[in-house]
C-alpha positions as CSV (number, residue, x, y, z in Angstrom):
1,X,86.1,102.6,82.1
2,X,87.7,105.4,84.2
3,X,91.1,104.7,82.7
4,X,89.6,104.9,79.2
5,X,88.1,108.3,80.1
6,X,91.5,109.6,81.3
7,X,93.2,108.3,78.2
8,X,90.6,110.0,75.9
9,X,90.8,113.2,77.9
10,X,94.6,113.3,77.6
11,X,94.6,112.5,73.8
12,X,91.8,115.1,73.2
13,X,93.7,117.8,75.1
14,X,97.0,117.0,73.2
15,X,95.3,116.9,69.8
16,X,93.4,120.1,70.8
17,X,90.0,118.4,70.1
18,X,89.1,120.2,73.3
19,X,90.5,123.5,74.5
20,X,93.6,122.6,76.6
21,X,93.4,125.9,78.4
22,X,89.9,125.3,79.7
23,X,89.9,121.5,80.2
24,X,93.6,121.0,80.9
25,X,94.7,117.3,80.9
26,X,95.3,114.5,83.4
27,X,99.1,114.9,82.9
28,X,99.0,118.6,83.8
29,X,96.7,118.0,86.8
30,X,99.0,115.3,88.1
31,X,102.1,117.5,87.6
32,X,100.4,120.4,89.5
33,X,99.4,118.0,92.3
34,X,103.0,116.8,92.7
35,X,104.2,120.4,92.7
36,X,101.7,121.5,95.3
37,X,102.5,118.4,97.5
38,X,106.2,119.1,97.1
39,X,106.1,122.7,98.2
40,X,103.6,121.8,101.0
41,X,101.0,124.5,100.0
42,X,98.3,121.9,99.3
43,X,98.1,120.5,102.7
44,X,96.9,123.6,104.5
45,X,94.1,124.2,101.9
46,X,92.9,120.6,102.0
47,X,93.2,120.5,105.8
48,X,91.1,123.6,106.5
49,X,88.3,122.6,104.0
50,X,88.2,119.0,105.3
51,X,87.9,120.3,108.9
52,X,85.2,122.8,108.0
53,X,83.3,120.1,106.1
54,X,83.4,117.5,108.8
55,X,82.3,120.0,111.4
56,X,79.4,121.2,109.2
57,X,78.4,117.6,108.5
58,X,78.5,116.5,112.1
59,X,76.8,119.7,113.5
60,X,74.2,119.9,110.8
61,X,73.3,116.2,111.3
62,X,73.3,116.4,115.1
63,X,71.2,119.6,115.3
64,X,68.8,118.4,112.6
65,X,68.2,115.1,114.4
66,X,67.8,116.8,117.8
67,X,65.3,119.3,116.3
68,X,63.4,116.5,114.6
69,X,63.2,114.7,118.0
70,X,62.0,117.9,119.6
71,X,59.3,118.3,116.9
72,X,58.1,114.7,117.4
73,X,58.0,115.2,121.2
74,X,56.1,118.5,121.1
75,X,53.1,118.4,118.8
76,X,52.4,122.2,119.3
77,X,55.9,123.1,118.3
78,X,55.8,120.9,115.3
79,X,52.6,122.6,114.1
80,X,54.2,126.0,114.5
81,X,57.6,125.3,112.9
82,X,56.6,122.9,110.2
83,X,55.5,125.6,107.7
84,X,58.7,127.5,108.3
85,X,60.8,124.4,107.7
86,X,59.1,123.9,104.4
87,X,59.7,127.5,103.4
88,X,63.4,127.4,104.5
89,X,63.9,124.1,102.6
90,X,62.5,125.7,99.4
91,X,64.8,128.7,99.7
92,X,68.2,128.7,98.0
93,X,70.5,128.4,101.0
94,X,73.4,130.0,99.0
95,X,71.4,133.2,98.9
96,X,71.6,133.4,102.7
97,X,75.4,133.5,102.5
98,X,75.7,137.3,102.6
99,X,73.4,137.4,105.6
100,X,75.6,134.9,107.4
101,X,78.7,136.9,106.5
102,X,77.2,140.1,108.0
103,X,75.9,138.3,111.1
104,X,78.9,136.1,111.9
105,X,81.7,138.0,110.1
106,X,83.8,137.0,107.1
107,X,85.6,134.2,108.9
108,X,85.5,130.5,109.7
109,X,82.2,130.9,111.5
110,X,80.3,132.0,108.4
111,X,81.8,129.2,106.4
112,X,80.8,126.6,109.0
113,X,77.4,128.3,109.2
114,X,76.9,127.6,105.5
115,X,77.8,124.0,105.9
116,X,75.4,123.6,108.9
117,X,72.6,125.6,107.3
118,X,72.5,123.5,104.2
119,X,72.4,120.2,106.1
120,X,70.3,121.0,109.1
121,X,67.0,121.8,107.4
122,X,66.9,118.8,105.2
123,X,68.0,116.6,108.1
124,X,65.2,117.9,110.3
125,X,62.5,117.5,107.7
126,X,63.5,114.0,106.5
127,X,64.1,112.5,110.0
128,X,61.0,114.2,111.5
129,X,58.9,112.6,108.7
130,X,60.5,109.2,109.5
131,X,59.6,109.7,113.2
132,X,56.0,110.5,112.4
133,X,55.6,107.6,110.0
134,X,56.8,104.9,112.5
135,X,54.2,102.1,112.8
136,X,51.8,103.3,115.6
137,X,51.4,99.7,116.9
138,X,55.1,99.7,118.0
139,X,54.4,102.7,120.2
140,X,51.1,101.3,121.5
141,X,52.8,98.1,122.6
142,X,55.3,100.0,124.8
143,X,52.5,102.3,126.2
144,X,50.5,99.2,127.0
145,X,53.3,98.1,129.3
146,X,53.4,101.5,131.0
147,X,56.3,102.9,128.9
148,X,56.8,106.6,129.0
149,X,57.1,108.8,125.9
150,X,60.8,108.7,126.3
151,X,60.8,104.9,126.3
152,X,58.5,105.0,123.2
153,X,61.0,107.2,121.4
154,X,64.1,105.2,122.5
155,X,62.7,101.7,122.0
156,X,60.4,102.1,119.0
157,X,60.7,105.4,117.1
158,X,64.4,105.8,117.0
159,X,65.3,102.2,116.0
160,X,62.6,102.2,113.4
161,X,63.9,105.4,111.8
162,X,67.5,104.1,111.8
163,X,67.6,103.4,108.0
164,X,66.3,106.9,107.2
165,X,68.9,108.5,109.5
166,X,71.7,106.6,107.7
167,X,70.3,107.7,104.4
168,X,70.3,111.3,105.6
169,X,74.0,110.9,106.6
170,X,74.8,109.9,103.1
171,X,73.0,112.9,101.6
172,X,74.6,115.3,104.1
173,X,78.1,114.3,103.0
174,X,77.5,116.0,99.6
175,X,75.5,118.9,101.1
176,X,78.2,119.7,103.7
177,X,80.8,119.9,100.9
178,X,78.5,122.2,98.9
179,X,77.9,124.5,101.9
180,X,81.6,124.8,102.9
181,X,82.9,125.3,99.3
182,X,80.3,128.0,98.7
183,X,81.2,129.7,102.0
184,X,84.9,129.6,100.9
185,X,83.9,131.2,97.6
186,X,82.5,134.1,99.5
187,X,85.0,134.9,102.3
188,X,87.9,132.5,102.6
189,X,91.6,133.2,101.8
190,X,92.5,129.5,102.1
191,X,90.8,126.2,101.3
192,X,89.8,124.3,98.2
193,X,87.0,126.7,97.5
194,X,89.5,129.6,97.6
195,X,91.8,127.6,95.2
196,X,88.9,127.3,92.7
197,X,88.1,131.0,92.8
198,X,91.8,131.9,92.6
199,X,92.2,129.6,89.7
200,X,89.4,131.2,87.8
201,X,90.7,134.7,88.5
202,X,94.2,133.9,87.1
203,X,92.8,131.6,84.3
204,X,94.6,128.6,85.8
205,X,92.0,126.0,85.1
206,X,94.4,123.2,85.9
207,X,94.3,124.5,89.5
208,X,90.5,124.6,89.3
209,X,90.3,121.0,88.1
210,X,92.8,119.8,90.6
211,X,90.7,121.3,93.4
212,X,87.6,119.6,92.0
213,X,89.3,116.3,91.8
214,X,90.5,116.5,95.4
215,X,87.0,117.5,96.5
216,X,85.5,114.5,94.6
217,X,88.0,112.1,96.2
218,X,87.5,113.4,99.7
219,X,83.7,113.4,99.4
220,X,83.9,109.8,98.1
221,X,86.0,108.7,101.1
222,X,83.6,110.4,103.5
223,X,80.7,108.6,101.8
224,X,82.4,105.3,102.0
225,X,83.1,105.8,105.7
226,X,79.4,106.5,106.3
227,X,78.6,103.2,104.4
228,X,81.1,101.4,106.6
229,X,79.5,102.8,109.7
230,X,76.1,101.7,108.4
231,X,77.3,98.1,107.8
232,X,78.9,98.0,111.3
233,X,75.8,99.3,113.1
234,X,73.5,96.9,111.2
235,X,75.7,94.0,112.2
236,X,75.6,95.1,115.8
237,X,71.9,95.7,115.6
């Protein structure tokens, strides 16, 4: 099916059924990819974006999980922060980009901040909800045998929430890419986000589409790695 799509795209572009300036063609994108690989300019852009995305993905997931655990542990804190988390989740995170730039500066930190910000809120809300909805009898059994709150969390709450945590990891793959690319739109002078903006500025839509194809490929690989981790952990469990 994918091959058929590529063939139709190529034919449509050559026959000018679609605007070849706007939609380019698989042949042009492949030629540009080979050119960029040949001169080595593509590797630095891909490398910096991939590094920023992985960092944003890991930090956002880690901080979100830790914050969810803290909210589960401290009932008072959860009552105080829960409304703010809902409000922050409803806000368009992209609109906070300029604030991050002013606060952290137009550099790597603000791009990483966007990646973390977009992932950490949804991670906290989803995983905290999973912690709260764990079957109470699991916790009561451990408490009956004298288990502490930490043991309840370690032996009952965390294992029972494992499927939700894995699902959140899958969602965060896409969110981290969105955050980093948006951050690069705003401040970066290198990276795939910068390539997209630059392509639009010089009307090189082949460059734009090449960047999007690379992003899609890398995001798919990251998603598959998370699924591989899920299968491995389930087998060990």
